FIKOL-832182 format. One record per atom (N, C-alpha, C): residue in three letters; y, x, z. Coordinates in steps of 0.001 Angstrom, whole numbers, plus 524288, in hexadecimal, padded with zeros to 5 digits. Atoms other than C-alpha are relative to their C-alpha. Layout:
BEGIN
ALAYXZ/...
END
This chain:
BEGIN
UNK7FB718034F80000/UNK800008000080000/UNK804D38038180000/UNK7FB097FD3380058/UNK80D98804E27FC71/UNK804617FC0E80092/UNK7FB858037C7FF5C/UNK81A1C7FEA78010A/UNK803E2800EA7FBA4/UNK7FBB17FF78803B1/UNK825287FBEB7F7B1/UNK805017FE84802D0/UNK7FAE8801517FDDA/UNK8337D7FB377FAC7/UNK801EA7FAFC7FD88/UNK7FDE5804BD80266/UNK83C997F0E17F58D/UNK7FDDD7FF3E7FA83/UNK801F58015C8052B/UNK837DD7E9E97E98A/UNK8031B7FB627FE01/UNK7FD9B8049380271/UNK83D3F7DFEC7E012/UNK7FC1B7FDE67FC0E/UNK803708022A803FB/UNK8368D7D6C47D6D1/UNK803327FD657FBBA/UNK7FDF1802F08046D/UNK839477D0BA7C9B6/UNK7FB627FCCE7FE15/UNK80496803308011F/UNK82FC97C57E7C866/UNK7FB46802658029D/UNK804CA7FDC27FDE2/UNK8223E7CB517CA13/UNK7FFF1805F57FFEA/UNK7FF867FA527FFDC/UNK826F67D94F7C89A/UNK8028B8019B80524/UNK7FDEE7FE0B7FB0D/UNK8290A7E0777D577/UNK80140805C37FF49/UNK7FE287FAA8800A5/UNK830FD7ED017D54F/UNK800A28028F80553/UNK7FF3C7FD1D7FB2A/UNK830C27F7647DFE3/UNK80149805B07FEC4/UNK7FE6C7FA888008E/UNK83676804F97E1B3/UNK7FC5D8034A80359/UNK8033F7FC6A7FCFB/UNK82E0B8104E7E60E/UNK8011C805967FE49/UNK7FF767FA7480170/UNK82E2881F0F7E620/UNK7FBDF801687FBF2/UNK803A17FE738041D/UNK827E6825347DA32/UNK7FB7E8035080211/UNK804157FCA37FDDB/UNK8201F82E857E2DF/UNK7FCBD7FD4580436/UNK802CB802D97FBE2/UNK81A74823CC7EB92/UNK7FA377FF3F7FEB6/UNK805898014A800C8/UNK80C08820F27ED90/UNK7FF787FAE47FD04/UNK7FFFF80509802BD/UNK80F20813497E8C0/UNK8000D800DB7FA15/UNK7FF9E7FEE180594/UNK812F3818A77DB67/UNK7FAFF802A87FE16/UNK804E97FD798018D/UNK806F6821737DAF8/UNK7FBA37FBF77FF80/UNK804028041280045/UNK7FE5C8159C7DDCD/UNK800DB7FC697FB4F/UNK7FED88034E80487/UNK8053780D547D379/UNK7FE7D802D07FAF4/UNK801767FCFE804A7/UNK803008184D7C998/UNK7FA167FFF37FF1B/UNK805B4800438006C/UNK7F45E817857CC7D/UNK7FE377FA717FEC0/UNK8016B8057E800B8/UNK7F385808A27CD2C/UNK804FC7FCC980056/UNK7FAED802B08002A/UNK7FF54800B87C8F6/UNK7FFD17FA6C80227/UNK80046805377FDA9/UNK7FA407F3F77CECF/UNK8010480078805D5/UNK7FE627FFB67FA90/UNK800E97F2027DBE7/UNK8006B7FA8080242/UNK7FF1D804E37FD3C/UNK8020C7E7677E610/UNK80483800C8803BC/UNK7FBAD8001C7FC49/UNK80EAB7E4A27ED37/UNK7FED67FBA0803D2/UNK8017C803B07FBE6/UNK80BCC7DDE97FA1B/UNK804BD7FEE68036A/UNK7FB5D801A57FD14/UNK816637D63080119/UNK7FE647FCB2804AE/UNK8012B8030C7FB4E/UNK8127B7D25E80EF0/UNK805007FF318032A/UNK7FBDF800957FC1E/UNK81BA87CD0781918/UNK7FD85801AB8051B/UNK802BA7FDAC7FB8D/UNK8179D7D5BD82462/UNK801797FD9B8053F/UNK7FE518024F7FB03/UNK81EB67CDBD82EC7/UNK7FE137FA6D800A4/UNK8020D8054F7FFB1/UNK8167B7C17A82D23/UNK7FBC47FF9180423/UNK804608014D7FCA4/UNK80D5F7BB20836BF/UNK7FB207FFB97FC8E/UNK804C97FFD48032A/UNK7FF517BCE183207/UNK7FE7A7FAA67FDDD/UNK8017880540801C8/UNK7FD2D7AE288310B/UNK8036B7FE177FB82/UNK7FC4D8019B80411/UNK808DB7ACF2827E6/UNK800B18042F7FBC1/UNK7FF5A7FB828037F/UNK806C77B98A82027/UNK800357FE577FA46/UNK7FF66800CB805A3/UNK80B757B940811FF/UNK8012D805417FD79/UNK7FEE97FB33802EA/UNK80B8E7C420807EE/UNK7FF357FF037FA32/UNK8009180042805AF/UNK80C187C6877F951/UNK7FE8D805777FE12/UNK8016B7FB1A80296/UNK8058D7D1207F132/UNK8008C7FF327FA1F/UNK7FF2080042805A0/UNK809AF7D3B07E32D/UNK7FD7A804D77FD97/UNK802BD7FBAF80288/UNK801267DC097DA4D/UNK80184800387FA38/UNK7FEBD7FF4A8057F/UNK804937E1B27CD1B/UNK80035805B37FE97/UNK7FFC07FAAB80206/UNK806D27EDC57C507/UNK8057780239800D8/UNK7FB057FD607FEFE/UNK811817F75E7C8F2/UNK800F9804247FBD5/UNK7FE6F7FC06803CF/UNK818EE7FFF87BF76/UNK80585801D880146/UNK7FACD7FDC47FF1C/UNK82497808F57C08F/UNK803DC7FDAC7FC1D/UNK7FBE28022B8034C/UNK83141803457BB45/UNK8034F804837FDF7/UNK7FCBE7FBC28021A/UNK8381F80CB37B1FC/UNK805CC7FEC1800B3/UNK7FA5C800D47FF80/UNK846B380EB57B387/UNK801F87FD217FB2B/UNK7FDE68033C80430/UNK84E68805057AB65/UNK801EA7FADE80242/UNK7FDD4805087FE52/UNK852E67F6DE7AC1F/UNK7FCE77FD7A8046E/UNK8033E802697FBEC/UNK847637F1BE7B415/UNK800A3802F480528/UNK7FF667FC8D7FB79/UNK848577FD467BD8D/UNK8053F7FEFB802B2/UNK7FAC7800D57FDD7/UNK8570A7FB5D7BF5C/UNK8009A7FA9080256/UNK7FFD78054A7FDDA/UNK855667ECB37C170/UNK7FD467FFAF80541/UNK802D97FFE77FB03/UNK84B707EF3B7CC2B/UNK8034E802B280428/UNK7FC9E7FD427FC3E/UNK854957F9007D2B9/UNK804517FC6B80206/UNK7FBCE8038D7FE78/UNK85F6C7EEE47D2CB/UNK7FDF17FBDE803CF/UNK80251803E57FC7F/UNK856797E4AC7D8F9/UNK7FE9C8026580544/UNK801657FD627FB18/UNK851717EE6D7E308/UNK804D08012D80342/UNK7FB307FECE7FD2E/UNK85F467F26B7E68E/UNK8022C7FB1780294/UNK7FE37804E77FDBA/UNK862D57E4367E8C6/UNK7FCAA7FE4780498/UNK8039C8019A7FBE2/UNK856E47E2037F146/UNK80005803C780498/UNK800737FC077FBED/UNK856DA7EEC67F8DE/UNK8038F804A67FEE2/UNK7FC617FBBB80150/UNK8632D7F6EE7F720/UNK7FF27804F18033D/UNK801037FB6A7FCC1/UNK85FAD7FFEF80270/UNK7FBA4803547FDCE/UNK8046A7FD348024E/UNK852E3803887FBFA/UNK801B7802D97FB15/UNK7FE307FD88804D0/UNK8599C806497EF1F/UNK8037B804B98012A/UNK7FCE77FB6B7FE7B/UNK8632D80F6C7F60F/UNK7FC618047980183/UNK803E07FC187FE7E/UNK8575D8167D7FBB4/UNK7FDA98028E7FB20/UNK8022B7FDF7804DF/UNK85169817FD7EE2B/UNK80417803427FD20/UNK7FBCD7FD57802C0/UNK85E8581C3A7E8C1/UNK800CD8059E801A7/UNK7FF737FAA37FE27/UNK85E2E828937F102/UNK7FD06803D37FC80/UNK803437FC9480338/UNK8535182E347E892/UNK7FF807FDFD7FA71/UNK800008024B8052D/UNK8540C824F37DD1D/UNK7FAA97FF837FD83/UNK804D68010A802C4/UNK849F9822457D2EA/UNK7FD93804E47FDB1/UNK802F47FB4180124/UNK845E88305E7D1D0/UNK7FACE7FFC6802ED/UNK804D3800607FCF1/UNK83BDE82D517DC64/UNK7FE3D7FA5A800DC/UNK80158805857FF5A/UNK83C1581E597DCB4/UNK7FF037FD927FAAC/UNK80100802D4804CE/UNK83701814F97D286/UNK7FF267FA398013D/UNK800D9805A37FF60/UNK83542806637D065/UNK7FAE07FE907FD4A/UNK804CD8021F80243/UNK828457FFA57CE18/UNK8007A7FA1E7FF9A/UNK80049805A3800B7/UNK825DF7F20A7C90A/UNK7FA4A7FE6D80060/UNK8053B802297FFA8/UNK819E07EA827CD17/UNK8003E7FA847FDB1/UNK800348051F8027C/UNK816F67DF0F7C41F/UNK7FB747FCFA80261/UNK803F1803067FD2A/UNK80FBF7D4C47CC07/UNK7FC167FD827FC49/UNK804378027D802EC/UNK802AD7D0547C6C8/UNK7FD167FC0680351/UNK80275803D37FC7F/UNK7FD8E7C9367D2BD/UNK802FA7FFC88051F/UNK7FD57801007FB12/UNK802B67C3947DF50/UNK7FC157FD80803AF/UNK8036D802407FC05/UNK7FB427C0C87EBCA/UNK803457FEEF804D3/UNK7FD24801437FB37/UNK800CF7B9D47F787/UNK7FC237FE978044D/UNK80300801547FB5A/UNK7FB8F7B82380535/UNK803737FCA78036E/UNK7FD0C8037F7FC93/UNK7FFC97AD0480DFF/UNK7FC4B7FDDB80426/UNK80380801A07FBCF/UNK7F8567ABF381AD6/UNK801AF7FADA80277/UNK7FE35804DD7FD97/UNK800BC7A07881F1A/UNK7FD117FB557FDD5/UNK802EC8044B80258/UNK7F939797BA815C4/UNK7FA807FF958023E/UNK8052F7FFF47FDA5/UNK7EC4279BCE81BD8/UNK8002B7FD9280567/UNK7FFA9801A47FA8F/UNK7F0EA798BA8298B/UNK802797FAA2800CF/UNK7FD67805137FF63/UNK7F71E78B63826DD/UNK7FCBF7FC1A8030D/UNK8034F803E77FD7E/UNK7EB6A783BA82BC6/UNK7FD208022B804B8/UNK802257FDE07FB32/UNK7E88478C1783785/UNK7FBA7803A17FF0E/
END
């Protein structure tokens, strides 16, 4: 499991920034199918809900798409973008994961009838 920082989506495409020298990137280079798991860790077990999105990840080349993602990320998490700006995209890169499947878990539905 590898954590990701701030992310943005455009429909079923999920974009995230990562360091080019990360284990995450090495793993994506070996197997580009990834799962992004979104749990709410502060939930009561009886009410637990989560979502997992699986798809193929690919590096986004610099250009219009790349710049659009940067703008969205800056709007969502300006502090993070300032952090990235210190070293820039010499060591950071953007990946896009195109969702192919979605799985949700909702324990509250199991526990409705006791």
